[in-house]
Residue, then its C-alpha position, 0 to 999 in steps of 0.5 A: x159448500x159450493x152450490x153442488x154441497x161439496x166443500x170449497x177446494x180452499x177449506x179442504x186444502x186448509x183442513x189438509x195443512x192443518x192435519x199434517x202439521x198436528x202430525x208432524x208435531x205429535x211425531x216430534x214430541x216426546x211428551x207423549x210416549x207410549x204405555x207399555x201396559x197398551x193392549x193391541x189391539x185384535x184382527x176382527x174376523x168375518x163370520x164364514x158365510x152358510x153354505x150354499x144350499x144345493x137342492x130346492x128343499x134346503x134354498x126354500x128352507x133358507x129363503x122362509x127362515x130369512x122371512x121369518x127373520x123379517x118377520x120377527x125384526x129379528x134380521x142377520x143382514x147376512x153376507x153384505x161386506x167387503x169380504x162377501x164382496x170379494x168373494x162373489x166378484x169373480x163368479x156366483x152361484x145364486x141359490x134362487x131365482x126370484x120372480x117379483x112385482x117392481x113394487x118398491x115395498x116389496x124387495x126380495x133380499x130384505x124380505x127374505x134377509x138374504x145377502x150379497x151373491x144368494x139371489x137372482x132377482x127379476x121384477x116386472x109388473x105383476x111379474x108379468x113375462x115375456x121371452x126376454x124375462x122367461x129367458x132370464x128366469x131360466x138362466x140360474x137354473x140352466x147355467x150355475x145349477x139355481x135349485x129353486x124358482x119363486x113367483x112372488x105375488x103380493x098384497x095390494x099389487x097396483x099393476x094387478x088392480x090396474x089391469x083388472x080394471x082395465x080388462x072388466x072395462x073393456x078399456x085401453x091402459x096408456x103407453x106399454x101398460x096395456x102389455x102387462x094387461x095382457x099378460x095378465x089376462x089368464x089371471x083376469x079370466x080365472x078370477x071372473x070365475x071366482x072372484x072372492x070377497x076381493x077380486x083383485x087380491x084373488x087375481x094376484x094370487x092367481x097370477x102367482x101361481x099360473x105364471x109359476x105353472x107356466x115355468x115349471x111346464x115349460x120345455x126347458x125347465x120342465x126336465x129339471x122339475x122332473x128330476x127334482x133338481x129344480x123347484x117351481x114356487x108360487x107365494x104371496x106377500x102380505x104388506x101388512x104382516x111381512x109374511x111370505x105365504x106359500x101358493x103352490x110348488x113347495x119341495x118337500 
């Protein structure tokens, strides 16, 4: 191999010539006739994807079923093959929007056992939002009729912990991390009033609830929520168990 780990060109050419020679030898040989009882290969069929959920209740149920599989380890890995890739190549209709944290241990597509084209996914530190993030969340419900938004907080959130400590001590986080702390100030102020046994965990849950509440009541999404074509759910993910706990807004 060369310094980059790729096979040398000479080795590749030699291997190719040997393979070609072997193929020609096989074609010209009369000593290996076809056997009459050789069974023809059957074409494999890819299972048809489940119908796209069209209501918030159906979409929410689909996500929670996927999370149960994640917790149990009985995963289906649906819609993750070339057939699905070709199906969604020209257009998409995700049934859910997930706003979650950047934490590497909280990948929405995995913990809900979903496939290609199922979800719009946004990830920011502690689900901190601003105009661009809010606009991105609105995209699905307002353009493709996505019926569900889930704001997903999680256990042991580093962004929440750093923001909590900075706000408590009146310190300034470096760089643009301070913008995350400021976005989490409402959750911090709520937590100060009722810190619970673990203030950081209390703040993580408060952040998910407050963000979902703000999205649920904003001027563009509120009309969709009012006519029940959209639900905005806040939830909390346990790193220990893999389970998603609903905090508020579950469609009935």
